[in-house]
C-alpha positions as CSV (number, residue, x, y, z in Angstrom):
1,M,0.0,0.0,0.0
2,C,2.8,2.3,1.0
3,C,4.6,1.6,-2.3
4,R,1.5,2.4,-4.2
5,L,1.2,5.7,-2.3
6,R,4.8,6.6,-3.0
7,G,4.4,5.8,-6.7
8,S,1.3,8.0,-6.9
9,L,3.0,10.8,-5.1
10,F,6.0,10.6,-7.4
11,L,3.8,10.5,-10.5
12,C,1.9,13.6,-9.2
13,I,5.1,15.5,-8.6
14,Y,6.4,14.5,-12.0
15,C,3.2,15.6,-13.8
16,T,3.3,18.9,-11.9
17,I,6.8,19.6,-12.9
18,C,6.1,18.7,-16.5
19,T,3.0,21.0,-16.5
20,L,5.0,23.9,-15.0
21,I,7.8,23.5,-17.7
22,F,5.2,23.3,-20.4
23,M,3.5,26.4,-19.2
24,L,6.8,28.3,-18.9
25,I,7.7,27.4,-22.5
26,L,4.3,28.3,-23.7
27,S,4.5,31.7,-21.9
28,I,7.8,32.4,-23.5
29,I,6.5,31.6,-27.0
30,I,3.4,33.7,-26.4
31,F,5.5,36.6,-25.1
32,W,7.8,36.4,-28.2
33,I,4.8,36.3,-30.5
34,I,3.3,39.4,-28.9
35,I,6.6,41.2,-29.0
36,S,7.4,39.9,-32.5
37,P,10.5,42.1,-33.0
38,S,11.2,43.4,-36.4
39,N,14.7,44.1,-37.5
40,I,16.0,47.7,-37.4
41,K,16.1,49.2,-40.9
42,F,19.0,51.2,-42.3
43,H,19.2,53.2,-45.5
44,V,21.9,55.3,-47.0
45,T,19.9,58.3,-48.3
46,D,22.7,60.5,-49.6
47,A,26.4,60.4,-50.1
48,S,29.0,62.7,-51.8
49,L,32.7,63.1,-52.3
50,T,34.7,66.3,-52.4
51,Q,38.0,64.5,-52.7
52,F,38.9,61.0,-53.8
53,N,42.4,60.9,-55.1
54,L,44.6,57.7,-55.3
55,T,48.3,58.5,-55.8
56,T,51.0,56.4,-57.4
57,D,52.2,55.3,-53.9
58,N,48.8,53.8,-53.2
59,T,47.8,56.6,-50.8
60,L,44.1,57.5,-51.0
61,Y,43.1,61.1,-50.0
62,Y,39.4,61.2,-49.3
63,N,36.6,63.4,-48.1
64,L,33.3,61.4,-48.0
65,R,30.0,62.4,-46.5
66,V,27.2,59.8,-45.9
67,N,23.7,60.4,-44.7
68,I,21.9,57.4,-43.0
69,T,18.4,56.8,-41.7
70,V,17.9,54.3,-38.9
71,R,14.3,53.1,-38.4
72,N,12.9,51.2,-35.4
73,P,9.7,49.7,-36.8
74,N,8.6,48.1,-33.5
75,N,5.6,49.2,-31.4
76,N,6.9,48.1,-28.1
77,I,10.7,48.0,-28.2
78,L,13.0,50.8,-27.3
79,V,16.5,50.7,-28.7
80,Y,19.6,52.2,-27.0
81,Y,22.6,52.6,-29.4
82,R,25.6,52.6,-27.1
83,K,28.4,52.4,-29.7
84,I,28.2,53.0,-33.5
85,T,31.4,52.6,-35.6
86,A,31.0,53.6,-39.3
87,I,33.6,52.0,-41.6
88,A,34.1,53.2,-45.2
89,W,35.3,50.7,-47.9
90,Y,36.4,51.0,-51.5
91,K,36.8,47.8,-53.6
92,D,37.2,45.6,-50.5
93,N,39.7,48.0,-48.8
94,A,38.7,49.7,-45.6
95,F,40.1,53.2,-45.7
96,G,38.3,55.2,-42.9
97,A,36.4,54.7,-39.7
98,V,34.5,57.1,-37.4
99,E,32.6,56.8,-34.2
100,L,29.1,58.3,-34.2
101,A,27.3,59.7,-31.2
102,P,25.3,57.3,-29.1
103,F,21.5,57.8,-29.0
104,D,18.2,56.3,-27.8
105,Q,15.4,55.5,-30.2
106,G,11.7,55.1,-29.3
107,H,8.9,53.1,-30.9
108,K,8.2,53.6,-34.6
109,N,11.0,56.2,-34.8
110,T,13.4,57.2,-37.5
111,T,16.7,58.8,-36.7
112,F,19.0,60.6,-39.1
113,L,22.8,60.1,-38.9
114,Q,25.7,61.5,-40.8
115,A,29.2,60.0,-41.1
116,V,32.0,62.1,-42.4
117,F,35.3,60.5,-43.4
118,E,38.2,62.7,-44.1
119,G,41.9,62.0,-44.3
120,Q,44.4,59.7,-46.1
121,N,45.1,56.0,-46.0
122,V,47.1,53.4,-47.9
123,I,45.0,50.9,-49.8
124,R,46.0,48.1,-52.2
125,L,44.1,47.8,-55.4
126,K,44.6,44.9,-57.8
127,G,45.3,45.6,-61.5
128,K,41.7,45.4,-62.6
129,Q,40.5,47.5,-59.7
130,V,43.1,50.2,-60.6
131,A,41.6,50.3,-64.1
132,E,38.1,50.6,-62.7
133,Y,39.2,53.4,-60.4
134,K,40.6,55.3,-63.4
135,E,37.4,54.8,-65.4
136,E,35.2,55.9,-62.5
137,T,37.5,59.0,-62.0
138,S,37.0,60.0,-65.6
139,V,33.2,59.7,-65.2
140,G,33.1,61.3,-61.8
141,I,31.1,58.6,-60.0
142,Y,32.7,55.8,-57.8
143,N,30.5,52.7,-58.0
144,D,32.1,50.4,-55.5
145,L,32.1,52.4,-52.2
146,A,30.5,50.7,-49.2
147,L,29.7,51.4,-45.6
148,D,29.6,49.1,-42.6
149,L,28.0,49.9,-39.2
150,D,29.3,48.0,-36.2
151,L,26.8,48.4,-33.3
152,T,26.6,47.8,-29.6
153,I,23.0,48.2,-28.5
154,K,20.6,47.5,-25.6
155,A,16.8,47.0,-26.0
156,K,13.8,47.3,-23.7
157,Y,10.8,45.2,-24.4
158,G,7.5,46.9,-23.3
159,R,7.7,47.5,-19.5
160,F,10.4,44.9,-19.0
161,K,14.0,45.7,-17.9
162,R,16.6,46.5,-20.5
163,T,18.7,43.7,-22.0
164,G,22.4,43.7,-21.5
165,S,24.7,45.1,-24.2
166,F,25.1,43.0,-27.3
167,N,26.4,43.2,-30.8
168,P,24.0,42.4,-33.6
169,A,25.3,41.5,-37.1
170,I,27.3,44.2,-38.9
171,V,25.1,46.4,-41.1
172,Q,26.3,46.3,-44.7
173,C,25.6,49.0,-47.2
174,R,27.0,47.9,-50.5
175,R,27.6,49.2,-54.0
176,L,27.1,52.9,-53.3
177,G,27.5,55.0,-56.5
178,V,28.9,58.2,-55.1
179,P,29.5,61.3,-57.2
180,L,32.7,63.4,-56.9
181,I,31.3,67.0,-56.5
182,S,34.5,68.7,-57.6
183,K,34.4,66.9,-61.0
184,Y,31.2,68.8,-61.9
185,N,32.4,72.3,-60.9
186,C,29.3,74.5,-61.3
187,K,27.2,71.8,-62.8
188,T,24.7,69.7,-60.8
189,P,26.1,66.2,-60.1
190,P,24.0,63.2,-60.8
191,P,21.6,62.4,-57.9
192,F,22.6,59.7,-55.5
193,S,20.4,56.6,-55.5
194,A,19.3,55.8,-52.0
195,S,20.3,52.3,-50.9
196,R,18.9,49.9,-48.4
197,C,21.4,48.2,-46.2
198,K,21.7,44.5,-45.4
199,T,21.0,43.6,-41.8
200,G,20.9,40.3,-39.8
201,A,18.8,39.7,-36.7
202,S,18.9,43.0,-34.9
203,F,18.1,41.6,-31.4
204,V,20.4,38.6,-31.4
205,D,24.2,38.8,-30.5
206,R,26.3,37.9,-33.5
207,N,28.4,35.6,-31.2
208,A,25.4,33.9,-29.6
209,G,26.2,30.6,-31.5
210,D,29.9,30.5,-30.6
211,A,31.1,27.9,-28.1
C-alpha cells in the first residue's frame, strides 16, 4: 500500500513539474509572438565626395560624407545605441572609420545620422581595380564604395527591464554609387540613388552561437 502511495506521489510531482515546464515554455512563446520584434532598418539616403584621389604610392586622399536613416519599426521595443562605428570601404579596402554619437530610439521612430570620413590612408588595389578606379574617376562617380555599421545596443521590451549590451550582425551598405562633387564644378552632379542596407537579426548577438 505504501509503495503504491509513493508511486502515486512521485507521479503527481512528475506531472506537476512537466506541467510547469510546459506552461513556462508556452508563456515564452506567447510573449515572443506578442513582442514579434522586427529588424531595425538602415538606409543610405545620400552620399557625396569632395576628394577621392589615389596617388601612385597607393595613398588615398578622401573626403566622404554619408547620410543614413535608422528606423525602429517596432511598437513596443526601445533601442539604445551605445556604440556605433561607421567604416568606409572602396573595392574591399577599408580606408576610414569614425565613431558616431550614441543615441536612444523610441517606438516607430526614424533617426538621421551623418558620417564624415576625411583623411588619407594606404590601400592596395589589384590591377583590374586600378583600371576601374581610373574609369570611375573619368566619369566622376565611384560605384564600389561601401559602408559598414558596427553596433553595440541595448533593448527594452515593453515594460520589462533593458537587456544587457550585445552586438548584432554588422550592417552592410554595399555598391554605393557616389559622385565626386569637384568633378562637376558649377554643374549639378547626378543624384545619389538611395540604398537599403543589409542587416541580420537586430536583437540577437552575433556571437550567440559561438562555443
